[in-house]
C-alpha positions in Angstrom: -78.0 -74.3 -19.2 -74.8 -76.0 -18.1 -75.6 -78.6 -15.5 -72.8 -77.4 -13.4 -74.6 -74.1 -13.0 -77.4 -75.6 -11.0 -77.2 -74.2 -7.5 -77.6 -76.6 -4.6 -77.6 -79.7 -6.9 -75.4 -82.1 -4.9 -75.3 -84.7 -7.7 -73.9 -82.2 -10.2 -71.5 -80.9 -7.6 -70.1 -84.4 -7.0 -70.0 -85.0 -10.8 -68.0 -81.8 -11.4 -65.6 -82.8 -8.6 -65.1 -86.2 -10.1 -64.5 -84.8 -13.6 -62.0 -82.4 -12.1 -60.1 -85.3 -10.4 -60.3 -87.4 -13.6 -58.8 -84.5 -15.6 -55.6 -85.0 -13.6 -55.3 -88.7 -14.3 -53.2 -89.7 -17.4 -53.6 -93.2 -18.6 -52.6 -93.4 -22.3 -52.7 -91.3 -25.4 -51.2 -91.2 -28.9 -48.0 -89.2 -29.5 -45.6 -88.2 -32.2 -41.8 -88.8 -31.8 -39.8 -85.6 -32.0 -36.4 -87.1 -31.4 -34.8 -90.4 -30.3 -31.7 -91.1 -28.3 -30.5 -94.7 -29.1 -27.8 -94.6 -26.4 -30.4 -94.6 -23.6 -33.4 -95.7 -25.7 -35.6 -92.7 -24.8 -37.6 -90.4 -27.0 -39.0 -86.9 -26.8 -42.7 -87.2 -27.6 -45.3 -84.6 -28.5 -48.7 -85.7 -27.2 -51.1 -85.9 -30.2 -54.2 -84.9 -28.2 -54.5 -81.2 -27.2 -55.5 -79.9 -23.9 -58.1 -77.3 -23.2 -57.7 -74.2 -21.0 -60.1 -71.5 -19.9 -58.9 -68.0 -19.4 -60.1 -65.5 -16.7 -62.9 -64.4 -19.1 -64.2 -67.9 -19.4 -63.0 -68.3 -23.0 -61.8 -71.9 -23.8 -59.0 -72.7 -26.2 -57.1 -75.8 -27.3 -53.4 -75.9 -26.7 -50.6 -78.4 -27.3 -49.6 -80.3 -24.2 -45.9 -80.0 -23.2 -43.3 -82.2 -24.8 -42.6 -85.4 -22.9 -38.8 -85.8 -22.5 -36.9 -89.0 -21.6 -39.8 -91.3 -22.5 -38.5 -95.0 -22.4 -39.1 -96.7 -25.7 -40.6 -100.2 -25.5 -39.1 -102.8 -27.9 -40.3 -106.4 -27.9 -37.7 -108.3 -25.9 -37.0 -111.2 -23.6 -34.5 -114.0 -22.9 -31.5 -112.0 -24.0 -33.0 -111.0 -27.4 -34.6 -107.8 -28.6 -36.4 -106.8 -31.8 -35.4 -103.1 -32.5 -36.5 -100.5 -35.0 -34.8 -97.3 -36.2 -37.0 -94.8 -34.5 -37.4 -91.6 -36.6 -38.9 -88.2 -35.9 -42.5 -88.2 -37.0 -43.1 -91.9 -36.0 -46.4 -92.3 -34.2 -46.6 -94.0 -30.9 -48.8 -94.8 -27.9 -47.6 -93.3 -24.6 -48.7 -95.3 -21.6 -48.4 -93.6 -18.2 -47.4 -95.4 -15.1 -49.7 -95.1 -12.1 -46.7 -94.2 -9.9 -43.3 -92.4 -10.4 -41.0 -94.6 -12.4 -37.8 -92.6 -11.9 -36.3 -95.0 -9.3 -36.8 -98.1 -11.5 -35.6 -96.3 -14.6 -32.3 -95.2 -13.1 -31.3 -98.6 -11.7 -33.6 -101.3 -13.1 -34.3 -102.7 -9.7 -37.3 -102.7 -7.3 -36.9 -99.3 -5.6 -39.0 -96.7 -3.7 -40.7 -94.0 -5.7 -38.7 -90.7 -5.3 -41.8 -88.7 -5.9 -45.4 -89.4 -4.8 -47.0 -88.3 -8.1 -49.6 -90.5 -9.7 -50.7 -91.0 -13.3 -48.4 -88.1 -14.3 -47.2 -87.0 -17.7 -43.6 -87.5 -16.4 -44.0 -91.3 -16.2 -44.8 -92.4 -19.8 -43.6 -95.4 -21.9 -43.6 -95.0 -25.7 -44.9 -98.0 -27.7 -43.9 -97.2 -31.3 -46.2 -98.6 -33.9 -49.8 -97.5 -33.5 -50.9 -95.7 -36.6 -53.4 -93.0 -37.4 -55.7 -93.5 -40.4 -53.4 -91.1 -42.3 -50.4 -93.2 -41.6 -51.9 -96.6 -42.3 -49.8 -99.1 -44.2 -50.7 -100.1 -47.8 -51.1 -103.8 -48.8 -50.9 -105.4 -45.4 -50.7 -109.2 -45.7 -53.9 -110.5 -44.2 -52.9 -114.2 -44.3 -49.3 -114.4 -43.0 -46.9 -112.8 -40.5 -44.5 -110.3 -42.0 -41.5 -108.2 -41.0 -41.5 -105.5 -43.7 -40.5 -102.1 -44.8 -43.3 -99.5 -44.9 -43.2 -99.4 -48.7 -43.5 -103.2 -48.9 -40.4 -103.5 -51.1 -38.5 -105.6 -48.5 -40.1 -108.3 -46.4 -39.8 -111.6 -44.6 -43.0 -113.5 -44.8 -43.6 -116.5 -42.5 -46.1 -119.0 -44.0 -47.1 -122.4 -42.6 -44.6 -124.4 -44.7 -42.1 -121.8 -45.9 -40.4 -118.4 -45.3 -40.4 -116.0 -48.2 -37.6 -113.3 -48.3 -38.1 -110.4 -50.7 -35.3 -107.9 -51.1 -33.1 -106.4 -53.8 -30.0 -107.7 -52.1 -29.4 -110.2 -49.2 -26.1 -110.2 -47.2 -25.3 -112.9 -44.8 -22.5 -112.5 -42.2 -21.5 -115.7 -40.5 -18.5 -117.8 -39.9 -20.3 -120.9 -41.0 -23.6 -121.6 -42.9 -25.2 -125.0 -42.7 -28.2 -126.0 -44.9 -29.9 -129.2 -43.9 -33.3 -130.9 -44.2 -36.0 -130.2 -41.7 -35.1 -133.4 -39.7 -31.4 -133.0 -40.2 -31.1 -134.9 -43.4 -30.2 -133.8 -46.9 -31.7 -130.6 -48.3 -32.2 -129.5 -51.9 -31.1 -126.1 -52.9 -32.4 -124.6 -56.2 -30.7 -121.5 -57.7 -32.0 -119.5 -60.6 -29.4 -117.2 -62.0 -25.6 -116.9 -61.4 -23.7 -117.8 -58.2 -20.3 -116.2 -57.6 -17.9 -117.8 -55.1 -14.9 -116.0 -53.7 -12.7 -118.8 -52.4 -13.3 -122.5 -53.0 -16.3 -124.8 -53.4 -16.0 -128.3 -51.9 -18.2 -131.4 -52.0 -18.8 -134.3 -49.6 -17.3 -132.6 -46.6 -14.3 -131.2 -48.3 -13.2 -134.5 -50.0 -13.5 -132.9 -53.4 -12.4 -129.3 -54.0 -13.6 -127.4 -57.1 -10.4 -125.3 -57.1 -7.7 -128.0 -56.5 -9.2 -131.3 -57.4 -7.5 -133.4 -60.1 -8.6 -136.0 -62.7 -6.6 -139.1 -63.3 -5.9 -140.7 -66.7 -5.7 -137.4 -68.5 -3.0 -136.9 -71.2 -1.4 -133.5 -71.4 -2.0 -131.7 -74.7 -3.3 -128.5 -76.3 -6.9 -129.6 -76.6 -9.8 -128.4 -74.5 -12.1 -130.6 -72.3 -15.7 -131.0 -73.1 -18.4 -129.0 -71.5 -19.8 -130.1 -68.1 -22.7 -132.5 -68.3 
């Protein structure tokens, strides 16, 4: 017998009333990204936990909850810097629902009154992309060091106590100037295994010696070749 069918049981009446109220409170649940708009940093998310409805005959069935539109995506950020990810359809996320309407804040980014008095509503979610189901767990997660990596593990930046390891098929650096110095600002050693190509010039000692335009004194012109570098 269903406890809620007990007639005149005040405890079960109160319990049923509380369960009904709790059913309207949304806190957090997993979701699956359906689409992402990078211009406004919002996603359309399908809640990954179904709801249950009971028809007029008392028959219960599980149904998908409605799509959640315009869900702000949360990236780690602060101090003028942000770590972003290329959000794709199918990415799993955790949707956290605000206790009050977030529309006023979302439109202007300032402290503002709530334009609606709804509470713990499906309309006020934030998507934290990254939580993974067991089916989507990453393989070969580094259990010792911090990594920024691709899901397949082919490309990664690994931060270890005394060094940083960069693994990639190709590395491209875009900068107006690159400086390599020792940890305390002194000299640094650079070891290269393989071939280095330089488009431009290579200078030594602050530009005092140029690989392209330097000259050697005491050389007599002739048809012979110089010796190989030592």
